[in-house]
PQR file with spaces between the fields and no chain letter, atoms N, CA, C, O and H, PARSE charges and radii, in Angstrom:
ATOM       1  N    MET     1     -68.710  -40.676   25.013 -0.4000 1.5000
ATOM       2  CA   MET     1     -68.532  -39.631   25.989 -0.0000 2.0000
ATOM       3  C    MET     1     -67.044  -39.505   26.305  0.5500 1.7000
ATOM       4  O    MET     1     -66.378  -40.518   26.520 -0.5500 1.4000
ATOM       5  N    PRO     2     -66.513  -38.296   26.338 -0.5600 1.5000
ATOM       6  CA   PRO     2     -65.097  -38.092   26.666  0.2800 2.0000
ATOM       7  C    PRO     2     -64.789  -38.532   28.093  0.5500 1.7000
ATOM       8  O    PRO     2     -65.659  -38.519   28.963 -0.5500 1.4000
ATOM       9  N    SER     3     -63.561  -38.914   28.313 -0.4000 1.5000
ATOM      10  CA   SER     3     -63.135  -39.396   29.619 -0.0000 2.0000
ATOM      11  C    SER     3     -61.897  -38.631   30.069  0.5500 1.7000
ATOM      12  O    SER     3     -60.981  -38.399   29.279 -0.5500 1.4000
ATOM      13  H    SER     3     -62.854  -38.925   27.606  0.4000 1.0000
ATOM      14  N    LEU     4     -61.872  -38.245   31.328 -0.4000 1.5000
ATOM      15  CA   LEU     4     -60.719  -37.577   31.918 -0.0000 2.0000
ATOM      16  C    LEU     4     -60.065  -38.552   32.882  0.5500 1.7000
ATOM      17  O    LEU     4     -60.703  -39.014   33.828 -0.5500 1.4000
ATOM      18  H    LEU     4     -62.615  -38.433   31.969  0.4000 1.0000
ATOM      19  N    GLN     5     -58.782  -38.872   32.645 -0.4000 1.5000
ATOM      20  CA   GLN     5     -58.066  -39.856   33.456 -0.0000 2.0000
ATOM      21  C    GLN     5     -56.876  -39.204   34.141  0.5500 1.7000
ATOM      22  O    GLN     5     -56.098  -38.489   33.508 -0.5500 1.4000
ATOM      23  H    GLN     5     -58.264  -38.496   31.876  0.4000 1.0000
ATOM      24  N    PHE     6     -56.740  -39.453   35.436 -0.4000 1.5000
ATOM      25  CA   PHE     6     -55.584  -38.989   36.204 -0.0000 2.0000
ATOM      26  C    PHE     6     -54.750  -40.206   36.570  0.5500 1.7000
ATOM      27  O    PHE     6     -55.281  -41.224   37.014 -0.5500 1.4000
ATOM      28  H    PHE     6     -57.372  -40.033   35.950  0.4000 1.0000
ATOM      29  N    ALA     7     -53.428  -40.093   36.381 -0.4000 1.5000
ATOM      30  CA   ALA     7     -52.521  -41.193   36.702 -0.0000 2.0000
ATOM      31  C    ALA     7     -51.099  -40.649   36.798  0.5500 1.7000
ATOM      32  O    ALA     7     -50.821  -39.560   36.297 -0.5500 1.4000
ATOM      33  H    ALA     7     -52.997  -39.267   36.020  0.4000 1.0000
ATOM      34  N    PRO     8     -50.195  -41.394   37.435 -0.5600 1.5000
ATOM      35  CA   PRO     8     -48.817  -40.931   37.545  0.2800 2.0000
ATOM      36  C    PRO     8     -48.069  -40.955   36.209  0.5500 1.7000
ATOM      37  O    PRO     8     -47.127  -40.187   36.017 -0.5500 1.4000
ATOM      38  N    THR     9     -48.478  -41.825   35.289 -0.4000 1.5000
ATOM      39  CA   THR     9     -47.839  -41.887   33.968 -0.0000 2.0000
ATOM      40  C    THR     9     -48.826  -42.498   32.976  0.5500 1.7000
ATOM      41  O    THR     9     -49.833  -43.087   33.369 -0.5500 1.4000
ATOM      42  H    THR     9     -49.244  -42.449   35.444  0.4000 1.0000
ATOM      43  N    LYS    10     -48.523  -42.350   31.685 -0.4000 1.5000
ATOM      44  CA   LYS    10     -49.399  -42.956   30.680 -0.0000 2.0000
ATOM      45  C    LYS    10     -48.595  -43.913   29.819  0.5500 1.7000
ATOM      46  O    LYS    10     -47.394  -43.736   29.614 -0.5500 1.4000
ATOM      47  H    LYS    10     -47.705  -41.871   31.366  0.4000 1.0000
ATOM      48  N    TYR    11     -49.289  -44.940   29.316 -0.4000 1.5000
ATOM      49  CA   TYR    11     -48.637  -45.957   28.498 -0.0000 2.0000
ATOM      50  C    TYR    11     -49.164  -45.960   27.069  0.5500 1.7000
ATOM      51  O    TYR    11     -48.666  -46.706   26.226 -0.5500 1.4000
ATOM      52  H    TYR    11     -50.264  -45.084   29.482  0.4000 1.0000
ATOM      53  N    LEU    12     -50.154  -45.144   26.792 -0.4000 1.5000
ATOM      54  CA   LEU    12     -50.718  -45.063   25.450 -0.0000 2.0000
ATOM      55  C    LEU    12     -50.207  -43.808   24.757  0.5500 1.7000
ATOM      56  O    LEU    12     -49.976  -42.786   25.404 -0.5500 1.4000
ATOM      57  H    LEU    12     -50.559  -44.537   27.477  0.4000 1.0000
ATOM      58  N    ASP    13     -50.030  -43.884   23.442 -0.4000 1.5000
ATOM      59  CA   ASP    13     -49.583  -42.711   22.707 -0.0000 2.0000
ATOM      60  C    ASP    13     -50.748  -41.730   22.554  0.5500 1.7000
ATOM      61  O    ASP    13     -51.910  -42.095   22.735 -0.5500 1.4000
ATOM      62  H    ASP    13     -50.217  -44.714   22.917  0.4000 1.0000
ATOM      63  N    GLN    14     -50.424  -40.497   22.224 -0.4000 1.5000
ATOM      64  CA   GLN    14     -51.418  -39.434   22.136 -0.0000 2.0000
ATOM      65  C    GLN    14     -52.488  -39.735   21.084  0.5500 1.7000
ATOM      66  O    GLN    14     -53.653  -39.392   21.288 -0.5500 1.4000
ATOM      67  H    GLN    14     -49.480  -40.200   22.077  0.4000 1.0000
ATOM      68  N    GLU    15     -52.129  -40.356   19.985 -0.4000 1.5000
ATOM      69  CA   GLU    15     -53.091  -40.695   18.930 -0.0000 2.0000
ATOM      70  C    GLU    15     -54.159  -41.670   19.462  0.5500 1.7000
ATOM      71  O    GLU    15     -55.349  -41.496   19.199 -0.5500 1.4000
ATOM      72  H    GLU    15     -51.182  -40.634   19.820  0.4000 1.0000
ATOM      73  N    THR    16     -53.730  -42.681   20.200 -0.4000 1.5000
ATOM      74  CA   THR    16     -54.674  -43.641   20.772 -0.0000 2.0000
ATOM      75  C    THR    16     -55.598  -42.954   21.771  0.5500 1.7000
ATOM      76  O    THR    16     -56.805  -43.195   21.771 -0.5500 1.4000
ATOM      77  H    THR    16     -52.763  -42.822   20.414  0.4000 1.0000
ATOM      78  N    LEU    17     -55.036  -42.104   22.618 -0.4000 1.5000
ATOM      79  CA   LEU    17     -55.857  -41.362   23.571 -0.0000 2.0000
ATOM      80  C    LEU    17     -56.901  -40.517   22.846  0.5500 1.7000
ATOM      81  O    LEU    17     -58.065  -40.478   23.245 -0.5500 1.4000
ATOM      82  H    LEU    17     -54.055  -41.909   22.617  0.4000 1.0000
ATOM      83  N    HIS    18     -56.482  -39.849   21.793 -0.4000 1.5000
ATOM      84  CA   HIS    18     -57.395  -39.001   21.013 -0.0000 2.0000
ATOM      85  C    HIS    18     -58.520  -39.832   20.390  0.5500 1.7000
ATOM      86  O    HIS    18     -59.689  -39.455   20.471 -0.5500 1.4000
ATOM      87  H    HIS    18     -55.537  -39.880   21.469  0.4000 1.0000
ATOM      88  N    ARG    19     -58.169  -40.952   19.772 -0.4000 1.5000
ATOM      89  CA   ARG    19     -59.177  -41.818   19.140 -0.0000 2.0000
ATOM      90  C    ARG    19     -60.212  -42.313   20.147  0.5500 1.7000
ATOM      91  O    ARG    19     -61.393  -42.444   19.828 -0.5500 1.4000
ATOM      92  H    ARG    19     -57.219  -41.258   19.706  0.4000 1.0000
ATOM      93  N    ARG    20     -59.754  -42.582   21.358 -0.4000 1.5000
ATOM      94  CA   ARG    20     -60.655  -43.089   22.399 -0.0000 2.0000
ATOM      95  C    ARG    20     -61.279  -41.968   23.230  0.5500 1.7000
ATOM      96  O    ARG    20     -61.993  -42.219   24.201 -0.5500 1.4000
ATOM      97  H    ARG    20     -58.794  -42.475   21.617  0.4000 1.0000
ATOM      98  N    ARG    21     -60.993  -40.724   22.828 -0.4000 1.5000
ATOM      99  CA   ARG    21     -61.542  -39.534   23.497 -0.0000 2.0000
ATOM     100  C    ARG    21     -61.200  -39.506   24.982  0.5500 1.7000
ATOM     101  O    ARG    21     -62.051  -39.265   25.837 -0.5500 1.4000
ATOM     102  H    ARG    21     -60.412  -40.520   22.040  0.4000 1.0000
ATOM     103  N    ILE    22     -59.901  -39.767   25.259 -0.4000 1.5000
ATOM     104  CA   ILE    22     -59.404  -39.759   26.636 -0.0000 2.0000
ATOM     105  C    ILE    22     -58.483  -38.557   26.812  0.5500 1.7000
ATOM     106  O    ILE    22     -57.569  -38.336   26.017 -0.5500 1.4000
ATOM     107  H    ILE    22     -59.210  -39.963   24.564  0.4000 1.0000
ATOM     108  N    THR    23     -58.735  -37.793   27.852 -0.4000 1.5000
ATOM     109  CA   THR    23     -57.839  -36.711   28.232 -0.0000 2.0000
ATOM     110  C    THR    23     -57.032  -37.195   29.425  0.5500 1.7000
ATOM     111  O    THR    23     -57.594  -37.538   30.465 -0.5500 1.4000
ATOM     112  H    THR    23     -59.477  -37.972   28.498  0.4000 1.0000
ATOM     113  N    PHE    24     -55.721  -37.223   29.275 -0.4000 1.5000
ATOM     114  CA   PHE    24     -54.834  -37.688   30.334 -0.0000 2.0000
ATOM     115  C    PHE    24     -54.245  -36.495   31.060  0.5500 1.7000
ATOM     116  O    PHE    24     -53.799  -35.536   30.430 -0.5500 1.4000
ATOM     117  H    PHE    24     -55.264  -36.945   28.430  0.4000 1.0000
ATOM     118  N    GLN    25     -54.243  -36.554   32.390 -0.4000 1.5000
ATOM     119  CA   GLN    25     -53.572  -35.546   33.191 -0.0000 2.0000
ATOM     120  C    GLN    25     -52.725  -36.252   34.230  0.5500 1.7000
ATOM     121  O    GLN    25     -53.173  -37.170   34.918 -0.5500 1.4000
ATOM     122  H    GLN    25     -54.606  -37.333   32.901  0.4000 1.0000
ATOM     123  N    GLN    26     -51.486  -35.795   34.322 -0.4000 1.5000
ATOM     124  CA   GLN    26     -50.544  -36.443   35.226 -0.0000 2.0000
ATOM     125  C    GLN    26     -50.767  -35.970   36.662  0.5500 1.7000
ATOM     126  O    GLN    26     -51.045  -34.796   36.906 -0.5500 1.4000
ATOM     127  H    GLN    26     -51.122  -35.049   33.764  0.4000 1.0000
ATOM     128  N    LEU    27     -50.642  -36.891   37.595 -0.4000 1.5000
ATOM     129  CA   LEU    27     -50.733  -36.569   39.019 -0.0000 2.0000
ATOM     130  C    LEU    27     -49.402  -36.036   39.510  0.5500 1.7000
ATOM     131  O    LEU    27     -48.385  -36.316   38.875 -0.5500 1.4000
ATOM     132  H    LEU    27     -50.417  -37.845   37.396  0.4000 1.0000
ATOM     133  N    PRO    28     -49.343  -35.302   40.575 -0.5600 1.5000
ATOM     134  CA   PRO    28     -50.444  -34.752   41.331  0.2800 2.0000
ATOM     135  C    PRO    28     -50.797  -33.331   40.918  0.5500 1.7000
ATOM     136  O    PRO    28     -51.926  -32.894   41.144 -0.5500 1.4000
ATOM     137  N    PHE    29     -49.857  -32.593   40.316 -0.4000 1.5000
ATOM     138  CA   PHE    29     -50.055  -31.160   40.069 -0.0000 2.0000
ATOM     139  C    PHE    29     -51.280  -30.856   39.221  0.5500 1.7000
ATOM     140  O    PHE    29     -52.078  -29.993   39.587 -0.5500 1.4000
ATOM     141  H    PHE    29     -48.940  -32.948   40.133  0.4000 1.0000
ATOM     142  N    GLU    30     -51.447  -31.542   38.104 -0.4000 1.5000
ATOM     143  CA   GLU    30     -52.520  -31.201   37.179 -0.0000 2.0000
ATOM     144  C    GLU    30     -53.905  -31.468   37.750  0.5500 1.7000
ATOM     145  O    GLU    30     -54.874  -30.847   37.313 -0.5500 1.4000
ATOM     146  H    GLU    30     -50.799  -32.243   37.807  0.4000 1.0000
ATOM     147  N    ILE    31     -54.022  -32.363   38.701 -0.4000 1.5000
ATOM     148  CA   ILE    31     -55.332  -32.610   39.295 -0.0000 2.0000
ATOM     149  C    ILE    31     -55.803  -31.370   40.057  0.5500 1.7000
ATOM     150  O    ILE    31     -56.978  -31.011   39.996 -0.5500 1.4000
ATOM     151  H    ILE    31     -53.235  -32.867   39.055  0.4000 1.0000
ATOM     152  N    TYR    32     -54.898  -30.727   40.763 -0.4000 1.5000
ATOM     153  CA   TYR    32     -55.267  -29.521   41.503 -0.0000 2.0000
ATOM     154  C    TYR    32     -55.597  -28.380   40.547  0.5500 1.7000
ATOM     155  O    TYR    32     -56.518  -27.601   40.792 -0.5500 1.4000
ATOM     156  H    TYR    32     -53.943  -31.019   40.812  0.4000 1.0000
ATOM     157  N    GLU    33     -54.847  -28.287   39.468 -0.4000 1.5000
ATOM     158  CA   GLU    33     -55.091  -27.262   38.464 -0.0000 2.0000
ATOM     159  C    GLU    33     -56.474  -27.458   37.825  0.5500 1.7000
ATOM     160  O    GLU    33     -57.190  -26.481   37.606 -0.5500 1.4000
ATOM     161  H    GLU    33     -54.098  -28.920   39.268  0.4000 1.0000
ATOM     162  N    SER    34     -56.850  -28.677   37.530 -0.4000 1.5000
ATOM     163  CA   SER    34     -58.147  -28.973   36.931 -0.0000 2.0000
ATOM     164  C    SER    34     -59.285  -28.678   37.901  0.5500 1.7000
ATOM     165  O    SER    34     -60.327  -28.159   37.499 -0.5500 1.4000
ATOM     166  H    SER    34     -56.268  -29.471   37.707  0.4000 1.0000
ATOM     167  N    VAL    35     -59.092  -29.002   39.164 -0.4000 1.5000
ATOM     168  CA   VAL    35     -60.134  -28.724   40.156 -0.0000 2.0000
ATOM     169  C    VAL    35     -60.352  -27.230   40.258  0.5500 1.7000
ATOM     170  O    VAL    35     -61.491  -26.776   40.364 -0.5500 1.4000
ATOM     171  H    VAL    35     -58.246  -29.423   39.490  0.4000 1.0000
ATOM     172  N    GLU    36     -59.282  -26.461   40.228 -0.4000 1.5000
ATOM     173  CA   GLU    36     -59.421  -25.005   40.271 -0.0000 2.0000
ATOM     174  C    GLU    36     -60.243  -24.488   39.100  0.5500 1.7000
ATOM     175  O    GLU    36     -61.080  -23.602   39.273 -0.5500 1.4000
ATOM     176  H    GLU    36     -58.356  -26.830   40.142  0.4000 1.0000
ATOM     177  N    LYS    37     -60.013  -25.028   37.917 -0.4000 1.5000
ATOM     178  CA   LYS    37     -60.774  -24.615   36.729 -0.0000 2.0000
ATOM     179  C    LYS    37     -62.240  -24.943   36.884  0.5500 1.7000
ATOM     180  O    LYS    37     -63.095  -24.154   36.482 -0.5500 1.4000
ATOM     181  H    LYS    37     -59.333  -25.747   37.776  0.4000 1.0000
ATOM     182  N    LEU    38     -62.552  -26.104   37.466 -0.4000 1.5000
ATOM     183  CA   LEU    38     -63.958  -26.512   37.644 -0.0000 2.0000
ATOM     184  C    LEU    38     -64.659  -25.616   38.661  0.5500 1.7000
ATOM     185  O    LEU    38     -65.862  -25.378   38.550 -0.5500 1.4000
ATOM     186  H    LEU    38     -61.857  -26.745   37.793  0.4000 1.0000
ATOM     187  N    GLU    39     -63.929  -25.125   39.638 -0.4000 1.5000
ATOM     188  CA   GLU    39     -64.531  -24.293   40.676 -0.0000 2.0000
ATOM     189  C    GLU    39     -64.810  -22.874   40.215  0.5500 1.7000
ATOM     190  O    GLU    39     -65.583  -22.167   40.862 -0.5500 1.4000
ATOM     191  H    GLU    39     -62.952  -25.319   39.728  0.4000 1.0000
ATOM     192  N    ARG    40     -64.219  -22.441   39.137 -0.4000 1.5000
ATOM     193  CA   ARG    40     -64.417  -21.066   38.646 -0.0000 2.0000
ATOM     194  C    ARG    40     -65.760  -20.884   38.015  0.5500 1.7000
ATOM     195  O    ARG    40     -66.082  -19.790   37.552 -0.5500 1.4000
ATOM     196  H    ARG    40     -63.592  -23.015   38.611  0.4000 1.0000
């Protein structure tokens, strides 16, 4: 199952995130943007 992770920074490269099916979004701005998309 895909995972959505919010954090101030990431320590894994994009390839590792992709292999583990993790979507990274940086705090705080992108969290509000994602919530807006879910509410539509």
